[in-house]
C-alpha positions in Angstrom: 5.8 -20.7 -20.2 8.0 -18.2 -21.9 5.2 -15.6 -21.6 4.8 -16.3 -17.9 8.5 -16.0 -17.4 8.7 -12.7 -19.3 5.8 -11.3 -17.3 7.4 -12.5 -14.0 10.7 -10.9 -15.0 8.9 -7.6 -16.0 7.1 -7.6 -12.7 10.3 -8.2 -10.8 12.0 -5.3 -12.7 9.1 -3.0 -12.0 9.3 -3.9 -8.3 13.0 -3.1 -8.2 12.4 0.2 -10.0 9.7 1.1 -7.6 12.0 0.2 -4.7 14.8 2.3 -6.1 12.5 5.2 -6.7 11.3 5.1 -3.1 14.8 4.6 -1.6 15.6 7.5 0.8 17.9 8.5 3.6 15.8 9.7 6.5 17.4 12.2 8.9 15.7 13.7 12.0 16.4 17.2 13.1 15.3 17.2 16.8 15.8 20.8 18.1 14.1 23.6 20.0 12.2 25.4 17.2 10.1 27.3 19.8 11.3 28.8 23.1 14.0 31.1 24.3 16.7 29.7 21.9 14.4 29.9 18.8 16.9 32.1 17.0 19.7 29.6 17.5 17.4 26.8 16.3 16.4 28.6 13.1 20.0 29.3 12.2 20.9 25.7 12.9 18.2 24.3 10.6 19.0 26.7 7.8 22.7 25.7 8.0 21.9 22.0 8.1 19.8 22.2 4.9 22.5 24.4 3.2 25.1 21.9 4.2 23.2 19.0 2.7 22.6 21.1 -0.4 26.3 22.0 -0.8 27.6 18.5 -0.1 25.2 17.0 -2.7 25.7 19.7 -5.4 22.0 20.7 -5.0 20.6 17.3 -5.7 19.8 16.4 -2.0 20.7 12.9 -2.9 23.5 10.5 -1.8 24.3 7.8 -4.4 20.9 8.2 -5.9 19.0 8.0 -2.6 17.0 11.1 -1.7 17.6 12.8 1.6 14.5 13.4 3.7 14.8 15.6 6.8 12.1 15.2 9.4 11.8 18.1 11.9 10.8 17.7 15.5 10.4 20.5 18.1 11.7 19.8 21.6 10.4 23.2 22.8 13.5 23.1 25.0 11.9 20.4 27.2 14.3 17.5 28.1 11.5 14.9 28.4 10.1 16.0 25.0 13.5 15.8 23.3 13.9 12.3 24.7 10.5 11.2 23.5 10.8 12.8 20.0 14.2 11.2 19.4 12.8 7.8 20.4 9.9 8.4 18.0 12.4 9.4 15.2 14.5 6.2 15.7 11.6 3.9 16.3 8.6 5.1 14.3 10.2 7.2 11.6 13.1 4.8 11.1 15.7 7.5 10.6 19.3 6.6 9.8 20.5 9.2 12.2 19.5 12.4 14.1 20.9 15.9 14.4 20.3 18.3 17.4 19.4 19.7 19.9 20.0 23.3 20.7 20.0 23.1 24.5 22.6 21.2 26.6 20.0 20.1 29.1 17.8 18.6 26.3 20.9 16.9 24.8 21.8 15.2 28.0 18.3 13.7 28.2 18.6 12.5 24.6 22.0 10.8 24.8 20.7 7.5 26.4 18.1 7.2 23.6 20.8 7.0 21.0 22.4 4.3 23.0 19.1 2.4 23.5 18.3 2.4 19.8 21.9 2.0 18.7 21.7 4.9 16.2 23.8 8.0 15.6 23.1 11.3 17.2 25.1 14.2 15.8 25.0 16.9 18.5 24.7 20.4 17.1 24.9 23.0 18.6 24.6 22.1 22.4 27.9 22.9 24.1 28.2 21.3 27.6 31.4 19.3 28.0 29.5 16.5 29.7 27.8 15.6 26.3 31.1 14.3 24.9 32.3 13.8 28.5 30.9 11.9 31.4 27.5 11.4 29.7 28.8 10.3 26.3 28.2 7.0 24.6 29.7 5.6 21.4 26.7 6.6 19.3 27.2 10.3 20.0 29.2 12.6 17.8 29.4 16.4 18.1 30.0 18.9 15.3 29.4 21.9 17.6 32.2 23.2 19.8 32.3 22.2 23.5 32.7 24.2 26.7 36.4 23.4 26.7 37.0 24.8 23.3 35.2 28.0 24.3 37.1 28.1 27.6 40.6 27.4 26.3 40.2 30.0 23.4 38.9 32.6 25.8 41.7 31.8 28.4 44.2 32.4 25.6 42.6 35.8 24.9 42.2 36.9 28.5 44.8 35.0 30.6 47.6 37.6 30.8 50.0 38.3 33.7 48.3 40.1 36.7 44.8 39.7 35.4 42.1 38.8 38.0 38.9 37.3 36.6 35.4 36.8 38.0 32.7 34.8 36.1 29.0 35.2 35.7 27.1 32.3 34.2 23.6 30.7 34.0 22.9 28.0 36.5 22.6 24.9 34.3 24.8 22.5 32.4 26.0 25.1 29.8 27.0 27.7 32.4 28.4 25.3 35.0 30.4 23.3 32.5 31.5 26.5 30.8 33.0 27.9 34.0 34.5 24.6 35.1 36.3 24.4 31.7 37.3 28.0 31.8 38.7 27.7 35.3 40.8 24.6 34.2 42.0 26.4 31.1 42.9 29.6 33.0 45.1 27.5 35.4 47.6 27.2 32.5 47.9 31.0 32.2 49.3 33.7 34.6 45.8 35.0 35.2 43.7 34.1 38.3 40.0 33.2 38.7 38.9 34.9 41.9 35.1 34.7 42.0 32.2 32.6 40.4 28.6 33.7 40.3 25.6 31.7 38.9 22.1 33.0 38.3 18.9 31.3 37.0 18.5 31.3 33.2 15.5 33.7 33.3 17.2 36.3 35.5 16.4 39.9 34.6 17.7 41.8 37.6 21.5 41.4 38.0 21.9 43.9 40.8 22.6 41.4 43.6 24.9 39.2 41.6 26.8 42.3 40.3 27.2 43.7 43.8 28.7 40.4 45.1 31.2 40.5 42.2 32.1 44.1 42.8 32.6 43.5 46.5 34.8 40.5 45.8 37.0 42.4 43.4 37.0 46.1 44.4 40.1 45.9 46.7 42.2 43.8 44.3 45.1 45.1 42.5 45.9 44.6 38.8 43.7 44.3 35.7 40.2 43.0 36.6 37.8 41.3 34.2 34.2 40.0 34.6 33.8 37.2 32.1 30.2 36.5 31.2 29.0 33.1 29.9 25.5 33.4 28.6 23.1 31.7 26.1 19.8 33.1 24.7 18.1 36.4 25.5 18.6 38.6 28.5 22.4 38.9 28.2 23.4 40.9 31.3 26.3 42.8 29.9 24.6 46.1 29.3 22.7 46.0 32.6 25.9 45.4 34.5 27.8 48.0 32.5 25.0 50.5 33.5 26.1 49.8 37.2 29.5 51.3 36.3 31.9 48.5 37.1 34.7 50.7 35.9 34.6 52.6 39.2 36.1 49.5 40.7 38.5 49.0 37.7 36.4 46.1 36.4 36.1 45.5 32.7 33.5 43.2 31.1 34.6 40.4 28.8 32.8 37.6 27.0 32.9 35.2 24.0 31.3 35.7 20.6 27.6 35.6 20.0 24.9 35.7 17.3 24.6 38.9 15.3 21.4 39.9 17.0 23.3 40.1 20.3 26.3 41.9 18.8 24.9 45.5 18.8 25.2 45.4 22.6 28.9 44.8 22.2 29.3 48.3 20.8 29.4 49.5 24.4 32.7 47.7 24.7 35.2 48.8 22.0 38.5 47.0 22.4 37.0 44.2 24.4 38.8 40.9 23.7 37.5 37.3 23.8 37.2 34.3 21.5 34.4 33.2 19.2 33.3 30.1 17.3 32.4 32.0 14.1 32.0 35.4 12.5 31.2 35.3 8.8 34.0 37.6 7.7 36.8 35.6 9.5 37.2 32.2 7.7 38.7 32.4 4.2 37.7 29.2 2.3 35.5 28.2 -0.6 32.7 26.7 1.6 32.4 29.9 3.7 32.5 32.0 0.5 29.5 30.0 -0.8 27.6 30.2 2.4 28.0 33.9 2.8 27.1 34.6 -0.8 24.1 32.3 -0.9 22.8 33.3 2.6 22.9 37.0 1.7 21.2 36.3 -1.6 18.4 34.2 0.0 17.8 35.9 3.3 19.3 39.5 2.8 21.7 39.0 5.8 25.0 37.2 6.4 25.1 33.7 7.9 25.3 33.6 11.7 27.0 31.7 14.5 24.8 28.6 14.4 24.2 28.7 10.6 27.9 27.7 10.2 27.4 25.0 12.8 24.3 23.6 11.2 26.2 23.5 7.8 29.1 21.7 9.4 26.6 19.0 10.6 25.0 18.7 7.2 28.4 18.4 5.5 29.4 15.7 8.1 26.3 13.7 7.4 26.9 13.4 3.7 30.7 12.8 4.1 30.0 10.0 6.7 27.4 8.2 4.6 29.5 8.4 1.5 32.6 7.2 3.4 30.7 4.4 5.0 28.9 3.5 1.8 26.0 2.7 4.0 23.6 4.1 6.7 24.3 1.1 9.0 25.2 2.4 12.4 28.4 0.4 12.9 29.6 1.3 9.4 28.9 5.0 10.2 30.8 4.8 13.5 33.8 3.2 11.7 33.7 5.9 9.1 33.2 8.9 11.4 35.9 8.1 14.1 38.9 10.2 13.0 37.0 11.5 10.0 38.1 14.9 8.6 35.9 17.1 6.5 35.8 20.7 5.3 33.3 23.2 6.7 32.7 27.0 6.7 35.3 27.2 9.4 37.8 25.1 7.5 38.9 21.6 8.5 37.1 19.7 11.3 38.0 16.3 12.7 35.9 13.9 14.8 38.4 12.8 17.5 38.2 9.0 17.8 38.3 8.9 21.6 35.2 11.0 22.3 33.8 11.9 18.9 34.2 15.6 19.6 34.8 17.7 16.5 38.2 19.5 16.8 38.1 22.8 15.0 39.5 26.4 14.9 38.4 29.1 17.3 39.0 32.8 16.8 40.6 35.3 19.3 38.9 38.7 18.6 39.0 42.3 19.6 35.8 44.4 19.3 35.9 47.1 16.6 33.0 49.6 16.4 32.1 50.9 12.9 29.2 53.4 12.8 28.3 52.1 9.4 27.7 48.5 10.7 24.8 47.9 13.1 26.6 45.4 15.3 30.1 45.4 16.8 32.7 43.6 14.7 34.8 40.9 16.3 38.0 41.6 14.4 40.4 38.7 14.2 43.5 38.8 16.4 44.5 35.2 15.9 43.1 32.0 14.6 43.5 29.2 17.2 43.8 26.1 15.1 43.2 22.4 16.1 46.9 22.2 16.8 46.9 25.3 19.0 44.4 24.0 21.6 44.9 20.9 23.8 41.2 20.0 24.3 40.9 17.5 27.2 39.2 14.1 26.6 36.6 13.8 29.4 34.7 10.6 28.7 
C-alpha cells in the first residue's frame, strides 16, 4: 500500500508540475494590422510588446505565469472586429483584450466585452463615445480621447479674437473630435465659425476648402483652419497649395506620427497640441523606450508606440494588483489605478475608465538636419490642467 500511495503522490506532483508549466496568461491584441491605419497598428503592437517586456523585466511572465499574446486582424472592418473579439473571449479563452485602432471598429467591439464579461483595453481608438455614451463597465481606455485632444488644442489655439473653422473626416473620430473641440473652445475667447466634414477617402479638397474660404474671408481678426485627420491623405499640404493666406487663414492641427511630420515643415511656428513626441517626456520609462526602439529599429518610437506601451504596462500592473485574471478582480484593481508610462503618470478614472494623462502644447520648429518638423514643447498640460468631461 505504501508503494501505491507513493506512486499516487508522485503522479499528483507530476500533474501539478505540468499544470504549473502550462499556466499562462492569454491576451488578445485585436487591431487593424492591414488597411489604411496599418502604420498606427504596427506601432501599437510594437509598443504593447515592449510594455509587457519592460513591466516584467524581460521575462514576459507575471508571478511565474507566461504571457501569451494572440494577434487578430480586424482589417478595419467593424463586423470583423466584433467577431474576432468574440472568438478571442470564447474560443481562445483570453483573460483580456487590447485594441483596436479604429474608433468605428471599437464601437462595434464594446458590446462583445459586455456580453462575455471580459476586459477590453481600448488603445488607441480615440472617439469620446467609446468611454462616453457607448461605454460599459468592462471597457478601459489607455489611449487619449477626443476631449483630451480638443481641450489641449483649445488651450493652444483659443486666444482673444481668433476665429476657427474645422475640417474633419465624416465618421466617429472626426465628428466626436469636432464636437469636443467646439465644447472646449467655448471656455476660451476664440470662436468656432464653420465646420466641414468630408469622407475618409477624400483626395480632392477643393470644394471643402472653398466653402471654408468663403465662410471666413470677410471676417476680421486672426483666422485658423483646424484640421482633425487620421491615416493617410492628410489635406494640409493640398489646402496650403490653394493659398489660404490670401484670406488671412492659417492652418493648424494636432500632433501626428513621424511619417506625417515632414509635411508640417510647410508650417513653421504652427501651434497645436500632441499626445506624444519622443523628445518631450523626461522619465526613465521613456528613456528606455527611446534607447531600445532606436537600437532595435533604427528609428525613434512614435505616437502609437508610446500608447501601446502604456497599455502593456497597464495590463501587468492590473494583473499584479488584482493578484488574479478574474474580471471582477481586475475591474476593482483598475478603477482609480495609477501607473507609470512613457508619458509619465496615467490614471484610470473610476467613473468612466478613461486614462487621464498629460498632453503637450507645441510650436513647430523646422531644422534642416531633421527630416520631419519638430513639435517643440511650449507647455505640458498635466492631468490637473485639463478638466476632461465624464460623458457616460
